[in-house]
VOGU-3710 file (C-alpha; in Angstrom, 3 decimals, decimal comma):
1> mevlstyast> 56,738/214,510/75,253  59,463/210,973/75,297  58,313/208,383/78,084  61,798/206,466/78,975  61,534/203,347/80,258  61,773/202,509/84,436  62,881/198,787/82,802  65,500/200,264/79,802  67,774/201,757/82,158  69,295/198,713/84,272
11> krydptqtta> 71,634/195,937/82,212  70,304/192,943/82,562  71,543/189,075/81,181  68,109/187,465/81,882  65,576/189,420/82,292  62,250/186,949/82,338  64,296/184,978/85,540  64,714/180,754/83,738  67,667/181,481/83,195  68,562/178,087/85,894
21> lrnafaremk> 65,222/177,260/84,515  65,794/176,876/80,520  70,303/175,388/81,434  68,081/172,623/83,113  66,477/171,473/80,746  69,442/171,590/77,773  71,504/169,338/79,963  68,221/167,039/80,313  67,741/166,779/76,593  71,380/166,626/76,300
31> rrfielkrvi> 72,148/163,588/79,003  69,641/162,049/76,464  71,046/161,879/73,438  74,334/162,161/74,699  72,024/158,056/76,233  70,927/157,925/72,203  74,604/158,528/70,482  76,943/156,133/73,860  73,822/153,342/73,005  74,527/153,608/69,617
41> keaivtqdcf> 78,286/152,888/69,632  77,740/149,929/71,443  75,278/148,879/69,390  77,378/149,026/66,171  81,366/148,844/67,931  81,627/147,304/70,759  78,316/144,110/70,230  78,651/144,237/65,984  75,085/144,565/65,710  76,360/144,502/61,982
51> glnkkkittm> 78,953/141,894/61,953  81,309/144,059/59,843  84,118/143,261/62,905  86,512/140,814/60,479  87,501/138,508/64,230  84,537/137,117/65,535  84,299/135,649/69,197  84,789/131,068/69,006  84,285/130,974/72,292  81,399/129,475/74,007
61> qvvppgyeaf> 81,692/132,192/76,675  78,232/134,085/76,634  77,821/136,955/74,145  76,088/140,118/74,519  72,323/140,046/73,295  72,472/142,837/71,164  75,532/140,193/69,268  75,700/140,353/65,823  71,566/141,262/65,689  72,152/142,432/62,657
71> sfmrdpekve> 73,819/139,925/60,316  71,734/139,721/57,786  72,410/138,724/54,461  71,407/141,881/52,461  72,506/145,048/53,710  69,319/146,778/53,185  67,866/144,448/55,569  70,759/145,436/57,758  69,657/149,423/57,497  65,930/149,139/58,211
81> afmrwlqlqe> 66,214/146,330/61,857  68,330/148,804/63,428  66,956/152,244/62,322  63,310/150,902/63,809  65,686/150,066/67,130  66,612/153,519/67,200  63,409/154,457/67,183  62,783/152,485/69,744  65,216/153,916/72,193  64,917/157,350/70,451
91> drgllskgtl> 61,272/156,741/72,134  63,193/155,077/74,844  64,318/158,633/76,132  64,145/161,586/73,304  60,339/161,424/73,194  59,954/159,314/75,955  56,335/158,982/77,792  54,992/158,709/81,859  51,718/159,229/83,564  52,016/162,086/86,030
101> sqlgsavena> 49,967/163,870/88,496  49,650/167,407/87,182  47,030/170,137/88,587  44,737/167,738/90,434  44,546/164,765/87,050  47,263/162,101/85,597  47,899/162,508/82,488  50,120/161,399/79,497  52,608/163,792/79,487  56,313/163,238/77,826
111> wtdryifdsy> 58,844/164,851/79,984  59,808/167,869/78,799  56,221/168,902/79,858  57,271/170,485/82,694  60,068/172,491/82,216  57,046/173,827/79,964  55,390/173,447/83,242  57,115/175,747/84,884  58,693/178,297/82,372  55,068/178,970/82,512
121> krgvmqaree> 54,197/179,011/85,885  56,824/181,479/86,470  55,780/184,171/83,568  51,843/184,293/85,431  54,191/184,845/89,235  56,322/187,180/87,672  53,560/189,093/85,450  51,155/189,632/87,965  54,071/190,954/89,991  55,372/193,310/87,595
131> lrkagyavps> 51,720/194,486/87,453  51,875/195,319/90,938  54,914/197,749/90,006  52,850/198,753/87,650  50,633/200,298/89,447  47,560/197,812/88,793  45,443/196,881/91,602  45,967/193,383/90,979  45,647/190,544/93,410  48,824/189,097/94,610
141> veaaggimai> 49,465/185,231/93,594  49,009/184,506/97,273  45,735/186,705/97,019  44,267/185,122/94,331  44,562/181,624/95,716  48,371/180,581/94,674  50,338/179,538/91,646  48,291/176,277/91,019  44,704/178,175/90,972  46,044/179,686/88,566
151> mgmpmhldrv> 47,415/177,980/86,713  44,110/175,994/87,028  41,849/178,449/84,863  40,438/177,349/82,105  42,502/180,094/79,424  45,680/178,624/80,979  45,417/175,369/80,914  44,463/175,334/76,937  48,212/177,333/75,813  49,568/175,181/77,752
161> gllytrmftg> 48,309/171,832/76,404  48,778/174,067/73,081  52,448/174,477/74,010  53,142/171,315/75,203  52,133/169,785/72,171  54,877/172,331/69,743  57,163/171,363/71,420  56,669/167,793/71,870  56,036/167,830/67,650  59,418/170,619/67,088
171> ltgitaqmdv> 61,660/168,153/69,020  59,337/164,687/66,887  60,909/166,414/64,117  63,761/166,853/64,497  64,565/163,425/65,689  63,066/162,468/62,189  64,923/164,172/60,335  67,808/162,769/62,698  66,357/159,021/61,799  66,092/160,636/57,815
181> lisqilsqgm> 70,034/161,357/57,495  71,556/158,960/60,170  69,549/155,626/57,521  71,855/157,348/54,786  74,458/157,365/56,402  73,617/153,971/57,034  73,579/152,844/53,593  76,500/154,586/51,781  79,248/153,569/54,345  77,522/149,358/53,412
191> idgdgsrlia> 78,320/151,001/50,175  81,386/151,708/50,475  82,818/149,100/52,742  83,120/150,847/55,653  83,729/149,632/58,976  81,976/148,960/62,766  84,174/152,064/64,083  84,323/154,546/60,880  80,290/153,890/60,685  79,925/154,448/64,149
201> qkllasidgv> 81,589/158,214/63,808  80,007/159,201/61,163  76,139/157,810/62,794  77,657/160,498/65,919  78,872/163,141/64,176  75,212/163,134/62,163  74,038/163,505/65,817  76,733/166,081/67,398  78,375/167,570/64,715  81,881/166,414/67,291
211> gmgtlgltda> 83,986/165,525/63,458  81,474/166,622/60,500  83,946/168,646/58,783  86,334/165,719/57,054  83,019/163,511/57,005  81,435/165,935/54,887  77,857/166,829/56,702  77,016/168,879/54,598  74,036/170,203/53,248  74,034/171,435/49,861
221> lgrfippqqr> 75,656/175,661/51,011  78,115/174,400/53,351  76,154/174,317/55,952  75,100/171,360/58,938  73,199/172,039/61,831  72,851/169,149/64,068  70,136/167,551/65,846  71,858/168,130/69,547  72,405/171,667/68,168  69,202/172,033/67,421
231> adtlvrtemi> 67,292/170,735/69,906  68,845/172,657/72,635  68,194/175,961/70,664  64,749/174,260/70,911  64,426/174,391/74,499  66,257/177,717/75,186  63,675/179,286/72,339  59,934/177,072/74,035  60,806/178,201/77,789  61,172/182,078/76,023
241> rayhlasiqe> 57,788/180,982/74,949  56,365/179,602/77,448  57,033/182,961/79,892  56,155/185,343/77,509  52,281/183,372/76,633  52,041/183,076/79,706  52,397/187,268/81,129  50,609/187,861/77,679  47,278/186,094/79,749  47,680/187,750/82,437
251> yrnwgvegvy> 47,573/190,402/81,090  44,961/190,161/79,159  42,779/188,508/82,029  42,913/192,034/83,311  42,031/193,677/80,985  38,716/191,990/80,572  38,557/193,247/83,858  38,831/196,689/82,893  42,486/196,999/83,218  44,049/198,429/80,172
261> vmaewvtagd> 47,351/196,972/79,408  50,015/198,046/76,882  53,064/196,097/76,141  56,836/196,986/76,898  59,601/195,303/74,813  62,323/194,554/77,115  65,420/192,984/76,336  68,082/191,488/78,175  70,366/193,992/77,653  74,087/192,739/77,563
271> drvcekchel> 76,389/191,692/73,866  74,510/189,508/73,064  71,277/190,967/72,458  71,246/190,806/68,740  70,775/194,312/66,481  67,103/193,928/65,833  66,144/193,598/68,994  68,443/196,024/70,170  65,957/198,008/67,958  62,436/197,176/69,999
281> egkkftldei> 63,909/197,960/73,507  60,941/200,741/75,134  59,100/200,027/72,706  54,792/199,856/73,507  53,014/197,322/71,678  49,295/195,890/72,318  48,663/193,095/73,279  47,200/191,431/69,600  50,372/192,601/68,030  53,551/191,357/71,144
291> eplipfhprc> 52,022/188,536/71,470  52,843/186,417/67,989  56,700/188,485/68,546  58,494/186,722/71,336  60,561/185,329/71,022  61,450/187,585/67,980  64,661/184,626/66,162  66,090/181,665/68,261  67,045/181,894/71,651  65,413/185,090/72,498
301> rcmampylae> 65,437/185,505/76,128  63,129/189,467/75,152  59,943/190,363/76,988  57,278/191,895/77,496  56,325/193,729/80,723  53,051/196,019/81,733  53,308/199,972/80,336  51,109/202,229/82,135  49,228/203,435/78,957  47,774/206,563/81,019
311> ldkylkr> 51,071/207,866/81,508  50,388/209,086/78,242  47,937/210,660/78,284  48,817/212,626/81,907  52,352/214,075/80,472  49,885/214,587/76,368  48,575/217,239/79,283
//
């Protein structure tokens, strides 16, 4: 006799209930990319940092501190100086870190950490709630001393730390590849004798993809995923990963206490669910099996729900 899932029959948009948090993270990432593009355009066009504009300022007025800042004799020196400046802007914005107080200690945090922490925290909270709904005798979050007490457990601290590193490493990789592309485009623009506006246009297109078709910014297969879009995908994917790993860790914690937990695959249940995830809807997995599977692909929105394995045993009698 087939066991029908209590979760598979209802239409959902976001079973993890993290849409608002994911959107907030994505907006903040977009804002930082917009700020980076603004300063690039200002440096190249407004301040003419390479000294490419035909008309020079001849008055005695005070000029912006960046005006012709990289107007060296040799083009390679211009590119090298600009890339050093760009990396400094990335460190201040996309890769910025600061000292924050979290879980009772002051540590150096990337700005991305708080979003990962919030998603993980929500995964823990909902996992406890779903375990109780499924019939497991586990204490509520409040009865366990509150969410921060639970988050202070070593197994959660270790996982959160690894997720922080994963997110920051992914973003660092995106900016590193972006820098290579920008350096190539800038060097070629110097060779071609492009003006400041055209160079700025190409560099901005290499970041956000706007106008990339007319500028030939594609790979050998005619594809190009701009860094800003890759960062957005990273944000949304890693938020689900944090939520999922938090849930699995909570399920596993109670397995140690003698509660046998299996996980059931749950999709968002809307028309954006991919075919592969749809095929997995309602299937049962052990915790070890399902732990590495979600997110199943970039921007995946699936989650694992606790399943009372004893129900199968009862129905098979």
